[in-house]
C-alpha positions as CSV (number, residue, x, y, z in Angstrom):
1,M,103.4,62.0,-71.6
2,L,105.8,59.0,-71.5
3,A,105.3,58.4,-75.2
4,E,106.3,62.1,-75.8
5,A,109.4,61.7,-73.7
6,G,110.4,58.6,-75.8
7,K,109.9,60.5,-79.0
8,E,112.0,63.4,-77.7
9,Y,114.7,60.9,-76.7
10,K,114.7,59.2,-80.2
11,D,115.0,62.6,-81.8
12,L,118.0,63.5,-79.6
13,V,119.7,60.2,-80.5
14,A,119.0,60.7,-84.2
15,G,120.5,64.2,-84.0
16,I,123.7,62.9,-82.4
17,C,124.0,60.1,-84.9
18,L,123.5,62.5,-87.9
19,Q,126.0,65.1,-86.4
20,E,128.6,62.3,-85.9
21,H,128.0,61.0,-89.5
22,I,127.4,57.5,-88.1
23,E,126.9,54.8,-90.8
24,P,124.7,51.8,-89.9
25,I,126.4,48.4,-89.5
26,V,124.9,45.9,-91.9
27,G,126.0,42.6,-90.3
28,N,125.6,41.2,-86.9
29,V,126.2,43.7,-84.1
30,E,127.6,43.6,-80.6
31,L,127.0,46.5,-78.2
32,D,128.7,47.8,-75.0
33,I,126.4,50.3,-73.3
34,M,127.6,52.4,-70.3
35,W,124.8,54.2,-68.6
36,F,126.0,57.0,-66.2
37,R,122.9,57.8,-64.1
38,P,122.5,60.9,-61.9
39,A,121.5,58.6,-59.0
40,A,121.5,54.8,-58.3
41,R,117.8,54.3,-59.0
42,G,115.8,53.1,-61.9
43,D,116.2,50.0,-63.9
44,A,118.4,49.6,-67.0
45,D,115.6,48.0,-68.9
46,A,113.5,51.2,-68.5
47,I,115.6,53.0,-71.0
48,L,117.2,50.1,-72.9
49,K,114.2,49.4,-75.2
50,V,113.9,53.1,-76.2
51,L,117.7,53.3,-76.7
52,L,117.9,50.2,-78.9
53,D,114.9,51.4,-81.0
54,S,116.4,54.9,-81.3
55,L,119.7,53.5,-82.7
56,Q,117.8,51.6,-85.4
57,G,118.6,53.1,-88.8
58,Y,121.6,54.9,-87.5
59,V,124.0,52.5,-85.7
60,Y,122.5,49.3,-87.3
61,T,119.8,48.8,-89.9
62,N,117.5,46.8,-87.7
63,D,117.7,45.8,-84.0
64,S,117.3,42.1,-85.0
65,Q,121.0,42.4,-85.9
66,I,122.0,42.7,-82.3
67,R,123.6,39.4,-81.1
68,T,125.3,40.5,-77.9
69,F,125.0,43.5,-75.6
70,R,126.3,44.4,-72.2
71,V,124.9,47.1,-70.1
72,S,127.0,48.6,-67.3
73,L,125.5,51.0,-64.7
74,Y,127.4,53.9,-63.1
75,E,126.6,57.0,-61.2
76,D,127.7,60.4,-62.3
77,R,125.7,63.3,-60.8
78,Q,127.7,65.9,-62.7
79,N,127.4,64.5,-66.2
80,P,124.7,61.8,-66.6
81,R,124.9,60.2,-70.0
82,I,125.0,57.0,-72.1
83,E,128.1,55.9,-73.8
84,L,127.9,53.3,-76.5
85,V,130.4,51.2,-78.5
86,A,129.0,49.1,-81.4
87,W,130.9,46.9,-83.7
88,E,130.2,44.2,-86.4
89,I,130.8,40.7,-85.2
90,S,133.1,38.8,-87.6
91,L,132.2,35.7,-89.5
92,W,134.7,33.7,-87.4
93,Y,133.0,34.9,-84.2
94,R,129.6,33.9,-85.5
95,E,130.9,30.4,-86.5
96,F,132.7,29.9,-83.2
97,R,129.6,30.8,-81.1
98,R,127.4,28.2,-82.8
């Protein structure tokens, strides 16, 4: 049952990415994930793995490109959702961080 829910979630993410004409980032990626939950329970890591796998091939080519990500948790009973900002990390940033 859980595996089926994960597949449904991946299909939902794929549909949104295709509808929005999102092109995969080819370089190193930084993510800012804002999770608006209906209630203050559940761990962020429960959905994070499925989310990152679901974005693969749409927001980035492979999740090995992710160098930095931040997850923020909020409560929104009226409109639970996940908002995501992704961008390519510049060469300068990569060199500076070494």
